[in-house]
LUMSE-6805 format. One record per residue (C-alpha): x, y, z. Coordinates in steps of 0.5 Angstrom, whole numbers, padded with zeros to 4 digits, always signed. Example, Ala and Ser with C-alpha at 12.3 -4.5 7.8 and 13.67 -1.06 7.14 Angstrom:
BEGIN
+0025-0009+0016;+0027-0002+0014;
This chain:
BEGIN
-0082+0172-0025;-0077+0166-0023;-0081+0161-0023;-0082+0162-0030;-0075+0163-0031;-0072+0156-0029;-0079+0153-0033;-0077+0156-0039;-0070+0158-0039;-0065+0152-0042;-0059+0156-0037;-0064+0160-0030;-0057+0159-0027;-0055+0165-0031;-0061+0168-0033;-0062+0169-0024;-0055+0171-0023;-0056+0177-0028;-0062+0178-0025;-0059+0179-0018;-0052+0184-0021;-0058+0187-0024;-0061+0188-0018;-0055+0189-0014;-0054+0195-0018;-0060+0199-0017;-0060+0197-0010;-0053+0198-0008;-0051+0202-0014;-0046+0208-0015;-0048+0215-0016;-0043+0219-0018;-0038+0214-0018;-0038+0213-0010;-0043+0207-0007;-0050+0209-0004;-0050+0212+0003;-0056+0210+0004;-0060+0204+0001;-0068+0205+0002;-0071+0200+0006;-0077+0197+0001;-0071+0196-0005;-0067+0192+0000;-0073+0188+0003;-0074+0186-0005;-0067+0184-0006;-0066+0180-0001;-0073+0177-0003;-0070+0175-0010;-0064+0173-0006;-0067+0167-0003;-0072+0165-0008;-0066+0164-0013;-0063+0161-0008;-0068+0156-0006;-0071+0155-0014;-0062+0153-0015;-0062+0148-0010;-0069+0144-0014;-0067+0145-0020;-0060+0142-0017;-0063+0136-0015;-0067+0135-0021;-0062+0135-0026;-0059+0129-0021;-0065+0126-0021;-0065+0125-0028;-0059+0123-0029;-0061+0117-0023;-0066+0115-0028;-0062+0116-0035;-0058+0111-0031;-0062+0107-0028;-0065+0106-0035;-0059+0104-0039;-0058+0099-0033;-0064+0096-0034;-0063+0096-0042;-0057+0092-0041;-0060+0087-0036;-0065+0086-0040;-0061+0085-0046;-0057+0079-0041;-0062+0076-0039;-0064+0075-0046;-0058+0072-0049;-0058+0068-0043;-0064+0065-0044;-0063+0063-0051;-0057+0060-0050;-0060+0056-0044;-0065+0054-0050;-0059+0051-0054;-0054+0045-0052;-0048+0047-0048;-0041+0045-0048;-0036+0046-0043;-0034+0052-0047;-0041+0055-0047;-0041+0055-0040;-0034+0058-0039;-0037+0064-0043;-0043+0064-0040;-0039+0065-0033;-0035+0070-0037;-0041+0074-0039;-0044+0074-0032;-0038+0077-0029;-0038+0083-0034;-0045+0085-0032;-0044+0085-0025;-0038+0088-0026;-0042+0093-0031;-0047+0094-0025;-0042+0096-0020;-0039+0102-0025;-0046+0105-0025;-0048+0104-0019;-0040+0108-0016;-0043+0113-0021;-0050+0114-0019;-0046+0116-0012;-0041+0119-0014;-0047+0124-0018;-0050+0124-0011;-0043+0127-0008;-0043+0132-0012;-0050+0134-0012;-0049+0135-0004;-0043+0139-0005;-0047+0143-0010;-0052+0144-0004;-0047+0144+0002;-0041+0149-0002;-0043+0151-0008;-0050+0155-0007;-0050+0159-0001;-0042+0158-0001;-0036+0159-0007;-0043+0162-0013;-0045+0170-0013;-0050+0168-0007;-0045+0168-0003;-0042+0174-0004;-0049+0177-0001;-0049+0173+0006;-0045+0176+0010;-0050+0183+0009;-0056+0179+0010;-0053+0176+0017;-0052+0183+0019;-0059+0186+0018;-0062+0179+0021;-0057+0180+0027;-0059+0188+0027;-0054+0188+0032;-0054+0196+0034;-0061+0197+0032;-0060+0201+0026;-0065+0198+0021;-0073+0199+0025;-0077+0197+0019;-0081+0192+0019;-0081+0189+0012;-0074+0190+0012;-0073+0185+0018;-0079+0179+0016;-0076+0179+0008;-0068+0179+0011;-0070+0173+0016;-0074+0169+0011;-0069+0169+0006;-0064+0167+0011;-0069+0161+0013;-0069+0159+0005;-0060+0160+0005;-0061+0155+0011;-0065+0150+0008;-0060+0148+0003;-0054+0147+0006;-0053+0143+0013;-0047+0147+0015;-0049+0154+0014;-0055+0151+0017;-0052+0149+0023;-0047+0155+0023;-0053+0160+0024;-0058+0157+0028;-0056+0161+0034;-0057+0168+0031;-0064+0165+0028;-0066+0164+0034;-0064+0170+0037;-0067+0174+0031;-0073+0171+0034;-0073+0173+0041;-0071+0179+0039;-0078+0180+0034;-0081+0186+0037;-0088+0184+0041;-0092+0187+0035;-0089+0183+0030;-0093+0177+0029;-0090+0175+0022;-0084+0176+0024;-0085+0171+0029;-0090+0167+0026;-0086+0165+0019;-0080+0165+0023;-0083+0158+0026;-0086+0154+0020;-0079+0156+0018;-0076+0152+0024;-0081+0147+0022;-0078+0146+0015;-0071+0145+0018;-0073+0141+0023;-0075+0137+0017;-0070+0137+0013;-0064+0137+0018;-0067+0134+0024;-0060+0134+0028;-0058+0140+0027;-0065+0144+0029;-0066+0137+0036;-0062+0141+0041;-0067+0147+0040;-0072+0143+0040;-0074+0147+0047;-0075+0153+0044;-0079+0151+0039;-0083+0148+0044;-0083+0155+0048;-0087+0159+0042;-0093+0156+0045;-0093+0161+0050;-0093+0167+0046;-0097+0172+0048;-0099+0172+0039;-0105+0167+0038;-0102+0166+0030;-0095+0164+0033;-0098+0160+0038;-0102+0156+0033;-0097+0155+0028;-0092+0153+0034;-0098+0148+0036;-0098+0146+0028;-0091+0145+0026;-0090+0141+0033;-0095+0136+0030;-0093+0135+0025;-0086+0134+0027;-0088+0129+0032;-0093+0126+0028;-0088+0124+0023;-0083+0122+0028;-0078+0128+0027;-0078+0130+0034;-0079+0126+0040;-0084+0128+0046;-0080+0128+0052;-0080+0132+0058;-0085+0138+0053;-0091+0134+0053;-0093+0139+0059;-0092+0145+0054;-0097+0142+0050;-0101+0140+0055;-0103+0147+0057;-0106+0148+0050;-0111+0144+0052;-0113+0151+0056;-0112+0155+0051;-0117+0161+0049;-0117+0159+0042;-0122+0154+0041;-0116+0151+0035;-0111+0151+0039;-0115+0147+0044;-0118+0142+0039;-0111+0142+0035;-0108+0139+0042;-0113+0135+0043;-0112+0132+0036;-0105+0131+0037;-0106+0127+0043;-0111+0123+0041;-0106+0121+0035;-0101+0119+0040;-0106+0116+0044;-0107+0110+0038;-0099+0109+0038;
């Protein structure tokens, strides 16, 4: 439903804000004039899922608008360049005097100045999009109002939240918000790795999903995630076959795309050659085979 809203709605940011406000009232609403003292974990899980998905769609929507503006500006600049080239070719075909040569020089200067203005406008558009991503979506906008609650649930310092689905959806929502803003990602990476380390041994879904999300974060913000690379390698020693397989898939993708450098942790991958799971052994062989071709 959210995907459809961002496709067919002329103002999806307004519609999605109304959805979040409606869910807020049903999740954290009032009863007899006072806030709910308790909130069902499934209802809160659904709210966090929608929150993260809306935030990610807003990022895609913002970048789509930015791309449309860039293409329109590029088409406008190209049309002016073609028109100027045609005019210049027509003038070259006719005899020139000194005054016409001066006019041609002035026209060239005007075209160069116009191209410079267009380049500056494009750079300004890029800065505005970056500001929206870094400060607006997860900061000053409506979504930012729910970030403290989300962080409180993910941290779960007192062990108050025991629902697996709540911890899974809240952690996944945090990962989606971190994909939007580099500053937000860098600030909350310690919390994400803490949640990964504290995840119950039986909750393989939480650990596996977090490892995959870390791969996305490393691809989007490599400089922010790079100091935590050893912790991603540590997931190769997880008791769960699913988590180990996902960790190796993520690391293979990052290494082959030069997003992560193979250093001292290569021994961790080498141990995967003796893993009990055949798919993990095959994937490790494939990785070393690709590395040997370089």
